[in-house]
All heavy atoms as TSV, in Angstrom:
chain	resi	resn	atom	element	x	y	z
A	1	MET	N	N	-32.565	38.833	332.488
A	1	MET	CA	C	-33.628	39.705	332.096
A	1	MET	C	C	-33.653	40.911	333.045
A	1	MET	O	O	-33.715	40.751	334.260
A	1	MET	CB	C	-34.958	38.948	332.168
A	1	MET	CG	C	-36.198	39.804	331.991
A	1	MET	SD	S	-36.454	40.517	330.350
A	1	MET	CE	C	-36.825	39.070	329.404
A	2	PRO	N	N	-33.593	42.110	332.542
A	2	PRO	CA	C	-33.693	43.281	333.392
A	2	PRO	C	C	-35.033	43.446	334.075
A	2	PRO	O	O	-36.024	43.027	333.549
A	2	PRO	CB	C	-33.406	44.441	332.446
A	2	PRO	CG	C	-33.506	43.911	331.082
A	2	PRO	CD	C	-33.442	42.429	331.098
A	3	ASP	N	N	-34.983	44.062	335.240
A	3	ASP	CA	C	-36.235	44.365	335.959
A	3	ASP	C	C	-36.857	45.698	335.512
A	3	ASP	O	O	-38.019	45.884	335.511
A	3	ASP	CB	C	-35.934	44.499	337.473
A	3	ASP	CG	C	-35.356	43.256	338.062
A	3	ASP	OD1	O	-35.794	42.135	337.654
A	3	ASP	OD2	O	-34.441	43.343	338.876
A	4	LEU	N	N	-35.935	46.641	335.134
A	4	LEU	CA	C	-36.388	48.004	334.775
A	4	LEU	C	C	-35.383	48.608	333.808
A	4	LEU	O	O	-34.135	48.438	333.993
A	4	LEU	CB	C	-36.487	48.857	336.027
A	4	LEU	CG	C	-36.851	50.309	335.883
A	4	LEU	CD1	C	-38.223	50.508	335.329
A	4	LEU	CD2	C	-36.679	51.064	337.173
A	5	VAL	N	N	-35.883	49.321	332.852
A	5	VAL	CA	C	-34.997	50.194	331.971
A	5	VAL	C	C	-35.539	51.586	332.059
A	5	VAL	O	O	-36.678	51.837	331.775
A	5	VAL	CB	C	-35.013	49.662	330.540
A	5	VAL	CG1	C	-34.095	50.530	329.676
A	5	VAL	CG2	C	-34.542	48.215	330.460
A	6	ILE	N	N	-34.686	52.498	332.515
A	6	ILE	CA	C	-35.012	53.918	332.584
A	6	ILE	C	C	-34.536	54.537	331.256
A	6	ILE	O	O	-33.359	54.481	330.945
A	6	ILE	CB	C	-34.299	54.615	333.787
A	6	ILE	CG1	C	-34.716	53.885	335.039
A	6	ILE	CG2	C	-34.649	56.057	333.803
A	6	ILE	CD1	C	-33.932	54.287	336.288
A	7	VAL	N	N	-35.461	55.043	330.464
A	7	VAL	CA	C	-35.140	55.472	329.101
A	7	VAL	C	C	-35.282	56.969	328.898
A	7	VAL	O	O	-36.156	57.661	329.550
A	7	VAL	CB	C	-36.051	54.740	328.053
A	7	VAL	CG1	C	-35.793	53.242	328.103
A	7	VAL	CG2	C	-37.519	55.040	328.314
A	8	GLY	N	N	-34.426	57.521	328.051
A	8	GLY	CA	C	-34.576	58.880	327.559
A	8	GLY	C	C	-34.115	59.981	328.453
A	8	GLY	O	O	-34.354	61.160	328.202
A	9	GLY	N	N	-33.511	59.671	329.568
A	9	GLY	CA	C	-33.067	60.732	330.531
A	9	GLY	C	C	-31.696	61.213	330.222
A	9	GLY	O	O	-30.996	60.691	329.343
A	10	THR	N	N	-31.289	62.271	330.910
A	10	THR	CA	C	-29.931	62.744	330.865
A	10	THR	C	C	-29.167	62.108	332.027
A	10	THR	O	O	-29.424	62.457	333.178
A	10	THR	CB	C	-29.836	64.251	330.970
A	10	THR	OG1	O	-30.592	64.799	329.831
A	10	THR	CG2	C	-28.420	64.790	330.910
A	11	VAL	N	N	-28.325	61.194	331.703
A	11	VAL	CA	C	-27.580	60.413	332.724
A	11	VAL	C	C	-26.320	61.162	333.092
A	11	VAL	O	O	-25.545	61.553	332.206
A	11	VAL	CB	C	-27.248	59.009	332.254
A	11	VAL	CG1	C	-26.423	58.244	333.230
A	11	VAL	CG2	C	-28.513	58.230	331.931
A	12	VAL	N	N	-26.101	61.394	334.367
A	12	VAL	CA	C	-24.946	62.162	334.871
A	12	VAL	C	C	-24.050	61.147	335.570
A	12	VAL	O	O	-24.447	60.474	336.525
A	12	VAL	CB	C	-25.360	63.290	335.833
A	12	VAL	CG1	C	-24.120	64.039	336.284
A	12	VAL	CG2	C	-26.358	64.235	335.148
A	13	THR	N	N	-22.801	61.036	335.106
A	13	THR	CA	C	-21.782	60.155	335.687
A	13	THR	C	C	-20.541	60.994	335.946
A	13	THR	O	O	-20.453	62.150	335.531
A	13	THR	CB	C	-21.416	58.992	334.759
A	13	THR	OG1	O	-20.731	59.517	333.599
A	13	THR	CG2	C	-22.665	58.256	334.323
A	14	PRO	N	N	-19.512	60.434	336.577
A	14	PRO	CA	C	-18.254	61.171	336.763
A	14	PRO	C	C	-17.640	61.632	335.439
A	14	PRO	O	O	-16.860	62.576	335.403
A	14	PRO	CB	C	-17.385	60.195	337.491
A	14	PRO	CG	C	-18.314	59.283	338.210
A	14	PRO	CD	C	-19.495	59.133	337.288
A	15	ASP	N	N	-17.983	60.949	334.357
A	15	ASP	CA	C	-17.443	61.305	333.023
A	15	ASP	C	C	-18.211	62.450	332.348
A	15	ASP	O	O	-17.764	62.900	331.250
A	15	ASP	CB	C	-17.455	60.102	332.107
A	15	ASP	CG	C	-16.530	58.965	332.640
A	15	ASP	OD1	O	-15.518	59.304	333.245
A	15	ASP	OD2	O	-16.870	57.800	332.423
A	16	GLY	N	N	-19.352	62.845	332.893
A	16	GLY	CA	C	-20.145	63.940	332.328
A	16	GLY	C	C	-21.590	63.554	332.145
A	16	GLY	O	O	-21.999	62.489	332.636
A	17	ALA	N	N	-22.318	64.354	331.404
A	17	ALA	CA	C	-23.782	64.128	331.195
A	17	ALA	C	C	-24.003	63.689	329.792
A	17	ALA	O	O	-23.374	64.212	328.828
A	17	ALA	CB	C	-24.578	65.405	331.499
A	18	MET	N	N	-24.898	62.774	329.568
A	18	MET	CA	C	-25.242	62.289	328.222
A	18	MET	C	C	-26.656	61.753	328.199
A	18	MET	O	O	-27.176	61.332	329.267
A	18	MET	CB	C	-24.291	61.164	327.798
A	18	MET	CG	C	-24.366	59.937	328.670
A	18	MET	SD	S	-23.210	58.700	328.170
A	18	MET	CE	C	-23.118	57.751	329.666
A	19	ARG	N	N	-27.308	61.834	327.086
A	19	ARG	CA	C	-28.619	61.226	326.957
A	19	ARG	C	C	-28.384	59.738	326.832
A	19	ARG	O	O	-27.699	59.260	325.917
A	19	ARG	CB	C	-29.355	61.774	325.749
A	19	ARG	CG	C	-30.720	61.178	325.667
A	19	ARG	CD	C	-31.689	62.089	325.026
A	19	ARG	NE	N	-33.059	61.543	325.185
A	19	ARG	CZ	C	-33.866	61.331	324.202
A	19	ARG	NH1	N	-33.545	61.618	322.979
A	19	ARG	NH2	N	-35.080	60.815	324.439
A	20	ALA	N	N	-28.988	58.962	327.754
A	20	ALA	CA	C	-28.733	57.500	327.776
A	20	ALA	C	C	-29.868	56.854	328.528
A	20	ALA	O	O	-30.671	57.468	329.179
A	20	ALA	CB	C	-27.384	57.205	328.419
A	21	ASP	N	N	-29.860	55.505	328.467
A	21	ASP	CA	C	-30.782	54.657	329.224
A	21	ASP	C	C	-30.059	53.899	330.249
A	21	ASP	O	O	-28.801	53.717	330.129
A	21	ASP	CB	C	-31.472	53.678	328.257
A	21	ASP	CG	C	-32.233	54.333	327.135
A	21	ASP	OD1	O	-32.574	55.547	327.271
A	21	ASP	OD2	O	-32.464	53.712	326.087
A	22	VAL	N	N	-30.727	53.464	331.310
A	22	VAL	CA	C	-30.103	52.744	332.413
A	22	VAL	C	C	-30.892	51.439	332.629
A	22	VAL	O	O	-32.088	51.465	332.781
A	22	VAL	CB	C	-30.098	53.575	333.726
A	22	VAL	CG1	C	-29.515	52.799	334.858
A	22	VAL	CG2	C	-29.380	54.855	333.527
A	23	THR	N	N	-30.165	50.313	332.601
A	23	THR	CA	C	-30.794	49.050	332.817
A	23	THR	C	C	-30.475	48.545	334.244
A	23	THR	O	O	-29.332	48.603	334.667
A	23	THR	CB	C	-30.249	47.996	331.802
A	23	THR	OG1	O	-30.565	48.433	330.481
A	23	THR	CG2	C	-30.919	46.621	332.041
A	24	ILE	N	N	-31.522	48.082	334.889
A	24	ILE	CA	C	-31.417	47.593	336.277
A	24	ILE	C	C	-31.923	46.168	336.341
A	24	ILE	O	O	-32.982	45.848	335.847
A	24	ILE	CB	C	-32.248	48.452	337.263
A	24	ILE	CG1	C	-31.742	49.918	337.172
A	24	ILE	CG2	C	-32.193	47.910	338.648
A	24	ILE	CD1	C	-32.602	50.918	337.840
A	25	ALA	N	N	-31.096	45.300	336.974
A	25	ALA	CA	C	-31.472	43.901	337.142
A	25	ALA	C	C	-31.088	43.450	338.546
A	25	ALA	O	O	-29.964	43.814	338.991
A	25	ALA	CB	C	-30.808	43.000	336.090
A	26	ASP	N	N	-31.960	42.775	339.245
A	26	ASP	CA	C	-31.692	42.316	340.617
A	26	ASP	C	C	-31.212	43.480	341.505
A	26	ASP	O	O	-30.366	43.307	342.364
A	26	ASP	CB	C	-30.674	41.190	340.596
A	26	ASP	CG	C	-31.144	39.939	339.871
A	26	ASP	OD1	O	-32.377	39.645	340.011
A	26	ASP	OD2	O	-30.377	39.327	339.178
A	27	GLY	N	N	-31.810	44.675	341.318
A	27	GLY	CA	C	-31.528	45.795	342.205
A	27	GLY	C	C	-30.191	46.514	341.908
A	27	GLY	O	O	-29.763	47.352	342.658
A	28	ARG	N	N	-29.512	46.133	340.807
A	28	ARG	CA	C	-28.221	46.706	340.478
A	28	ARG	C	C	-28.244	47.289	339.047
A	28	ARG	O	O	-28.897	46.804	338.172
A	28	ARG	CB	C	-27.111	45.664	340.511
A	28	ARG	CG	C	-26.911	45.094	341.950
A	28	ARG	CD	C	-25.840	44.082	341.898
A	28	ARG	NE	N	-25.594	43.547	343.208
A	28	ARG	CZ	C	-24.645	43.948	344.036
A	28	ARG	NH1	N	-23.784	44.896	343.664
A	28	ARG	NH2	N	-24.525	43.424	345.248
A	29	ILE	N	N	-27.482	48.375	338.900
A	29	ILE	CA	C	-27.265	48.943	337.564
A	29	ILE	C	C	-26.359	47.988	336.795
A	29	ILE	O	O	-25.258	47.715	337.222
A	29	ILE	CB	C	-26.649	50.341	337.668
A	29	ILE	CG1	C	-27.591	51.292	338.475
A	29	ILE	CG2	C	-26.314	50.893	336.257
A	29	ILE	CD1	C	-26.929	52.549	338.846
A	30	VAL	N	N	-26.864	47.510	335.632
A	30	VAL	CA	C	-26.071	46.581	334.864
A	30	VAL	C	C	-25.608	47.133	333.539
A	30	VAL	O	O	-24.675	46.587	332.896
A	30	VAL	CB	C	-26.808	45.235	334.622
A	30	VAL	CG1	C	-27.009	44.531	335.953
A	30	VAL	CG2	C	-28.142	45.436	333.930
A	31	GLU	N	N	-26.213	48.220	333.072
A	31	GLU	CA	C	-25.797	48.784	331.784
A	31	GLU	C	C	-26.292	50.240	331.680
A	31	GLU	O	O	-27.396	50.573	332.070
A	31	GLU	CB	C	-26.418	47.965	330.630
A	31	GLU	CG	C	-25.870	48.375	329.244
A	31	GLU	CD	C	-26.335	47.436	328.192
A	31	GLU	OE1	O	-27.287	46.641	328.393
A	31	GLU	OE2	O	-25.801	47.546	327.061
A	32	ILE	N	N	-25.423	51.095	331.118
A	32	ILE	CA	C	-25.765	52.439	330.821
A	32	ILE	C	C	-25.353	52.694	329.350
A	32	ILE	O	O	-24.215	52.416	329.002
A	32	ILE	CB	C	-25.071	53.480	331.725
A	32	ILE	CG1	C	-25.474	53.293	333.171
A	32	ILE	CG2	C	-25.332	54.910	331.292
A	32	ILE	CD1	C	-24.694	54.108	334.165
A	33	GLY	N	N	-26.282	53.150	328.535
A	33	GLY	CA	C	-25.911	53.369	327.146
A	33	GLY	C	C	-27.104	53.960	326.353
A	33	GLY	O	O	-28.220	53.982	326.843
A	34	PRO	N	N	-26.830	54.367	325.137
A	34	PRO	CA	C	-27.893	54.951	324.310
A	34	PRO	C	C	-28.822	53.851	323.776
A	34	PRO	O	O	-28.366	52.764	323.388
A	34	PRO	CB	C	-27.103	55.628	323.171
A	34	PRO	CG	C	-25.842	54.869	323.100
A	34	PRO	CD	C	-25.524	54.369	324.482
A	35	ALA	N	N	-30.081	54.150	323.742
A	35	ALA	CA	C	-31.126	53.295	323.109
A	35	ALA	C	C	-31.016	51.823	323.506
A	35	ALA	O	O	-31.022	50.958	322.676
A	35	ALA	CB	C	-31.054	53.456	321.573
A	36	LEU	N	N	-31.060	51.562	324.810
A	36	LEU	CA	C	-31.057	50.167	325.242
A	36	LEU	C	C	-32.439	49.573	325.062
A	36	LEU	O	O	-33.463	50.236	325.180
A	36	LEU	CB	C	-30.673	50.115	326.762
A	36	LEU	CG	C	-29.299	50.640	327.120
A	36	LEU	CD1	C	-29.073	50.546	328.619
A	36	LEU	CD2	C	-28.201	49.888	326.392
A	37	GLU	N	N	-32.500	48.365	324.802
A	37	GLU	CA	C	-33.800	47.647	324.540
A	37	GLU	C	C	-34.448	47.273	325.877
A	37	GLU	O	O	-33.838	46.535	326.658
A	37	GLU	CB	C	-33.565	46.413	323.710
A	37	GLU	CG	C	-33.178	46.697	322.256
A	37	GLU	CD	C	-34.320	47.360	321.493
A	37	GLU	OE1	O	-35.474	47.036	321.715
A	37	GLU	OE2	O	-34.025	48.243	320.668
A	38	PRO	N	N	-35.640	47.733	326.144
A	38	PRO	CA	C	-36.309	47.316	327.376
A	38	PRO	C	C	-36.751	45.867	327.397
A	38	PRO	O	O	-36.992	45.282	328.424
A	38	PRO	CB	C	-37.484	48.277	327.467
A	38	PRO	CG	C	-37.689	48.870	326.122
A	38	PRO	CD	C	-36.396	48.709	325.385
A	39	GLY	N	N	-36.863	45.246	326.207
A	39	GLY	CA	C	-37.319	43.847	326.173
A	39	GLY	C	C	-38.695	43.718	326.753
A	39	GLY	O	O	-39.574	44.528	326.471
A	40	THR	N	N	-38.908	42.713	327.586
A	40	THR	CA	C	-40.222	42.519	328.174
A	40	THR	C	C	-40.298	43.123	329.598
A	40	THR	O	O	-41.289	42.950	330.276
A	40	THR	CB	C	-40.603	41.014	328.208
A	40	THR	OG1	O	-39.605	40.342	328.959
A	40	THR	CG2	C	-40.701	40.471	326.818
A	41	SER	N	N	-39.190	43.722	330.068
A	41	SER	CA	C	-39.209	44.292	331.404
A	41	SER	C	C	-39.956	45.639	331.459
A	41	SER	O	O	-40.327	46.199	330.409
A	41	SER	CB	C	-37.774	44.522	331.864
A	41	SER	OG	O	-37.116	45.421	330.998
A	42	ALA	N	N	-40.152	46.118	332.634
A	42	ALA	CA	C	-40.813	47.437	332.799
A	42	ALA	C	C	-39.860	48.538	332.370
A	42	ALA	O	O	-38.653	48.391	332.448
A	42	ALA	CB	C	-41.154	47.640	334.264
A	43	SER	N	N	-40.400	49.635	331.854
A	43	SER	CA	C	-39.594	50.760	331.502
A	43	SER	C	C	-40.194	52.022	332.140
A	43	SER	O	O	-41.376	52.098	332.367
A	43	SER	CB	C	-39.457	50.887	329.966
A	43	SER	OG	O	-40.757	51.196	329.413
A	44	MET	N	N	-39.342	52.979	332.341
A	44	MET	CA	C	-39.741	54.277	332.929
A	44	MET	C	C	-39.202	55.381	332.000
A	44	MET	O	O	-38.040	55.423	331.680
A	44	MET	CB	C	-39.147	54.449	334.304
A	44	MET	CG	C	-39.433	55.767	334.956
A	44	MET	SD	S	-38.587	56.013	336.502
A	44	MET	CE	C	-39.271	54.728	337.497
A	45	ASP	N	N	-40.050	56.267	331.568
A	45	ASP	CA	C	-39.664	57.386	330.678
A	45	ASP	C	C	-39.104	58.497	331.531
A	45	ASP	O	O	-39.839	59.097	332.358
A	45	ASP	CB	C	-40.902	57.872	329.900
A	45	ASP	CG	C	-40.509	58.964	328.895
A	45	ASP	OD1	O	-39.333	59.275	328.686
A	45	ASP	OD2	O	-41.428	59.557	328.297
A	46	ALA	N	N	-37.820	58.812	331.327
A	46	ALA	CA	C	-37.159	59.872	332.084
A	46	ALA	C	C	-36.863	61.073	331.208
A	46	ALA	O	O	-35.996	61.855	331.503
A	46	ALA	CB	C	-35.924	59.340	332.713
A	47	SER	N	N	-37.592	61.191	330.088
A	47	SER	CA	C	-37.360	62.344	329.177
A	47	SER	C	C	-37.456	63.650	329.915
A	47	SER	O	O	-38.429	63.858	330.658
A	47	SER	CB	C	-38.394	62.298	328.044
A	47	SER	OG	O	-38.226	61.113	327.276
A	48	GLY	N	N	-36.469	64.496	329.734
A	48	GLY	CA	C	-36.487	65.821	330.388
A	48	GLY	C	C	-36.007	65.764	331.832
A	48	GLY	O	O	-36.013	66.807	332.518
A	49	LEU	N	N	-35.590	64.608	332.307
A	49	LEU	CA	C	-35.153	64.466	333.710
A	49	LEU	C	C	-33.670	64.103	333.764
A	49	LEU	O	O	-33.125	63.489	332.863
A	49	LEU	CB	C	-36.004	63.405	334.406
A	49	LEU	CG	C	-37.510	63.624	334.500
A	49	LEU	CD1	C	-38.181	62.382	335.041
A	49	LEU	CD2	C	-37.814	64.847	335.252
A	50	LEU	N	N	-33.074	64.406	334.961
A	50	LEU	CA	C	-31.719	63.965	335.180
A	50	LEU	C	C	-31.789	62.601	335.865
A	50	LEU	O	O	-32.612	62.374	336.725
A	50	LEU	CB	C	-30.986	64.943	336.122
A	50	LEU	CG	C	-30.679	66.311	335.556
A	50	LEU	CD1	C	-30.026	67.173	336.641
A	50	LEU	CD2	C	-29.773	66.249	334.354
A	51	VAL	N	N	-30.893	61.681	335.455
A	51	VAL	CA	C	-30.781	60.371	336.086
A	51	VAL	C	C	-29.427	60.298	336.695
A	51	VAL	O	O	-28.401	60.511	336.004
A	51	VAL	CB	C	-30.998	59.236	335.016
A	51	VAL	CG1	C	-30.834	57.901	335.653
A	51	VAL	CG2	C	-32.318	59.423	334.319
A	52	LEU	N	N	-29.351	60.046	337.979
A	52	LEU	CA	C	-28.063	60.015	338.679
A	52	LEU	C	C	-27.823	58.607	339.241
A	52	LEU	O	O	-28.101	58.298	340.420
A	52	LEU	CB	C	-28.102	61.044	339.860
A	52	LEU	CG	C	-28.521	62.452	339.485
A	52	LEU	CD1	C	-28.744	63.310	340.724
A	52	LEU	CD2	C	-27.478	63.109	338.573
A	53	PRO	N	N	-27.349	57.731	338.420
A	53	PRO	CA	C	-27.170	56.330	338.816
A	53	PRO	C	C	-26.229	56.180	339.992
A	53	PRO	O	O	-25.095	56.695	339.957
A	53	PRO	CB	C	-26.663	55.625	337.583
A	53	PRO	CG	C	-26.220	56.666	336.662
A	53	PRO	CD	C	-26.829	57.964	337.074
A	54	GLY	N	N	-26.658	55.508	341.053
A	54	GLY	CA	C	-25.807	55.234	342.188
A	54	GLY	C	C	-25.712	56.394	343.208
A	54	GLY	O	O	-25.029	56.244	344.197
A	55	VAL	N	N	-26.333	57.509	342.915
A	55	VAL	CA	C	-26.226	58.669	343.849
A	55	VAL	C	C	-27.237	58.569	344.956
A	55	VAL	O	O	-28.394	58.204	344.730
A	55	VAL	CB	C	-26.409	60.011	343.055
A	55	VAL	CG1	C	-26.433	61.210	343.999
A	55	VAL	CG2	C	-25.328	60.183	342.038
A	56	ILE	N	N	-26.779	58.863	346.196
A	56	ILE	CA	C	-27.676	58.830	347.322
A	56	ILE	C	C	-27.747	60.263	347.828
A	56	ILE	O	O	-26.711	60.950	347.975
A	56	ILE	CB	C	-27.097	57.925	348.458
A	56	ILE	CG1	C	-27.025	56.494	347.900
A	56	ILE	CG2	C	-27.952	58.012	349.711
A	56	ILE	CD1	C	-26.281	55.559	348.825
A	57	ASP	N	N	-28.918	60.723	348.142
A	57	ASP	CA	C	-29.142	62.080	348.638
A	57	ASP	C	C	-28.828	62.069	350.140
A	57	ASP	O	O	-29.707	61.892	350.996
A	57	ASP	CB	C	-30.600	62.505	348.426
A	57	ASP	CG	C	-30.886	63.931	348.801
A	57	ASP	OD1	O	-29.924	64.638	349.258
A	57	ASP	OD2	O	-32.061	64.338	348.709
A	58	VAL	N	N	-27.531	62.235	350.510
A	58	VAL	CA	C	-27.111	62.013	351.887
A	58	VAL	C	C	-27.604	63.064	352.871
A	58	VAL	O	O	-27.704	62.823	354.053
A	58	VAL	CB	C	-25.572	61.896	351.980
A	58	VAL	CG1	C	-25.124	60.644	351.255
A	58	VAL	CG2	C	-24.886	63.139	351.487
A	59	HIS	N	N	-27.927	64.265	352.379
A	59	HIS	CA	C	-28.286	65.293	353.356
A	59	HIS	C	C	-29.558	64.897	354.156
A	59	HIS	O	O	-29.734	65.296	355.252
A	59	HIS	CB	C	-28.407	66.657	352.713
A	59	HIS	CG	C	-29.682	66.946	352.007
A	59	HIS	ND1	N	-29.882	66.593	350.709
A	59	HIS	CD2	C	-30.837	67.486	352.450
A	59	HIS	CE1	C	-31.123	66.922	350.366
A	59	HIS	NE2	N	-31.738	67.470	351.402
A	60	THR	N	N	-30.443	64.141	353.539
A	60	THR	CA	C	-31.677	63.740	354.258
A	60	THR	C	C	-31.386	62.559	355.164
A	60	THR	O	O	-32.143	62.299	356.087
A	60	THR	CB	C	-32.802	63.400	353.298
A	60	THR	OG1	O	-32.402	62.354	352.449
A	60	THR	CG2	C	-33.199	64.615	352.504
A	61	HIS	N	N	-30.361	61.777	354.904
A	61	HIS	CA	C	-30.075	60.617	355.702
A	61	HIS	C	C	-29.130	60.914	356.878
A	61	HIS	O	O	-29.029	60.120	357.810
A	61	HIS	CB	C	-29.422	59.560	354.831
A	61	HIS	CG	C	-30.306	59.092	353.706
A	61	HIS	ND1	N	-31.302	58.167	353.903
A	61	HIS	CD2	C	-30.369	59.472	352.411
A	61	HIS	CE1	C	-31.954	58.030	352.735
A	61	HIS	NE2	N	-31.389	58.821	351.851
A	62	LEU	N	N	-28.459	62.073	356.815
A	62	LEU	CA	C	-27.500	62.348	357.895
A	62	LEU	C	C	-28.000	63.431	358.822
A	62	LEU	O	O	-27.272	63.817	359.741
A	62	LEU	CB	C	-26.161	62.821	357.268
A	62	LEU	CG	C	-25.442	61.793	356.411
A	62	LEU	CD1	C	-24.163	62.344	355.836
A	62	LEU	CD2	C	-25.120	60.541	357.238
A	63	ARG	N	N	-29.220	63.928	358.691
A	63	ARG	CA	C	-29.650	64.980	359.593
A	63	ARG	C	C	-29.902	64.396	360.989
A	63	ARG	O	O	-30.621	63.450	361.176
A	63	ARG	CB	C	-30.992	65.530	359.068
A	63	ARG	CG	C	-31.552	66.589	360.055
A	63	ARG	CD	C	-32.809	67.197	359.538
A	63	ARG	NE	N	-32.378	68.197	358.575
A	63	ARG	CZ	C	-33.259	68.785	357.770
A	63	ARG	NH1	N	-34.515	68.519	357.765
A	63	ARG	NH2	N	-32.824	69.694	356.932
A	64	LEU	N	N	-29.204	64.941	361.915
A	64	LEU	CA	C	-29.354	64.578	363.316
A	64	LEU	C	C	-30.264	65.531	364.023
A	64	LEU	O	O	-30.331	66.714	363.710
A	64	LEU	CB	C	-27.936	64.556	364.003
A	64	LEU	CG	C	-26.926	63.590	363.373
A	64	LEU	CD1	C	-25.582	63.825	364.043
A	64	LEU	CD2	C	-27.398	62.200	363.490
A	65	PRO	N	N	-31.034	65.051	365.009
A	65	PRO	CA	C	-31.907	65.945	365.726
A	65	PRO	C	C	-31.098	67.067	366.447
A	65	PRO	O	O	-30.030	66.792	366.986
A	65	PRO	CB	C	-32.566	65.029	366.774
A	65	PRO	CG	C	-32.378	63.664	366.275
A	65	PRO	CD	C	-31.114	63.675	365.439
A	66	ASP	N	N	-31.579	68.270	366.330
A	66	ASP	CA	C	-31.036	69.372	367.076
A	66	ASP	C	C	-32.155	70.307	367.472
A	66	ASP	O	O	-33.306	69.956	367.330
A	66	ASP	CB	C	-29.943	70.105	366.219
A	66	ASP	CG	C	-30.454	70.670	364.904
A	66	ASP	OD1	O	-31.687	70.820	364.772
A	66	ASP	OD2	O	-29.659	70.973	364.059
A	67	ALA	N	N	-31.836	71.470	367.991
A	67	ALA	CA	C	-32.880	72.391	368.447
A	67	ALA	C	C	-33.831	72.790	367.289
A	67	ALA	O	O	-35.051	72.964	367.501
A	67	ALA	CB	C	-32.227	73.650	369.030
A	68	ALA	N	N	-33.302	72.945	366.079
A	68	ALA	CA	C	-34.116	73.376	364.947
A	68	ALA	C	C	-34.989	72.208	364.380
A	68	ALA	O	O	-35.995	72.385	363.814
A	68	ALA	CB	C	-33.241	73.926	363.858
A	69	HIS	N	N	-34.449	70.973	364.552
A	69	HIS	CA	C	-35.117	69.780	364.036
A	69	HIS	C	C	-35.160	68.690	365.110
A	69	HIS	O	O	-34.368	67.758	365.065
A	69	HIS	CB	C	-34.421	69.277	362.821
A	69	HIS	CG	C	-34.291	70.283	361.736
A	69	HIS	ND1	N	-35.345	70.622	360.910
A	69	HIS	CD2	C	-33.251	71.076	361.327
A	69	HIS	CE1	C	-34.950	71.543	360.061
A	69	HIS	NE2	N	-33.655	71.825	360.296
A	70	PRO	N	N	-36.009	68.821	366.106
A	70	PRO	CA	C	-35.981	67.873	367.249
A	70	PRO	C	C	-36.364	66.434	366.875
A	70	PRO	O	O	-36.021	65.498	367.571
A	70	PRO	CB	C	-36.953	68.464	368.253
A	70	PRO	CG	C	-37.819	69.370	367.443
A	70	PRO	CD	C	-37.029	69.811	366.278
A	71	HIS	N	N	-37.114	66.184	365.766
A	71	HIS	CA	C	-37.475	64.849	365.464
A	71	HIS	C	C	-37.136	64.535	364.061
A	71	HIS	O	O	-37.395	65.045	363.133
A	71	HIS	CB	C	-38.921	64.606	365.708
A	71	HIS	CG	C	-39.318	64.783	367.136
A	71	HIS	ND1	N	-38.763	64.011	368.104
A	71	HIS	CD2	C	-40.161	65.602	367.755
A	71	HIS	CE1	C	-39.264	64.350	369.296
A	71	HIS	NE2	N	-40.129	65.359	369.061
């Protein structure tokens, strides 16, 4: 049973962008495809939004303290 289905967004993968849904179970992406059934799990409407499965915004995680950003 999925934990979450993200529906109606524009999913961007290495193969390109497409309107699709993303199913997540146990903290992992388990399926990407059009019109996936949310079943009884929670769903999130991503209409009009980009969905970047597996992408991490590294610039905020790699910032090291320097004179401009001491903390």
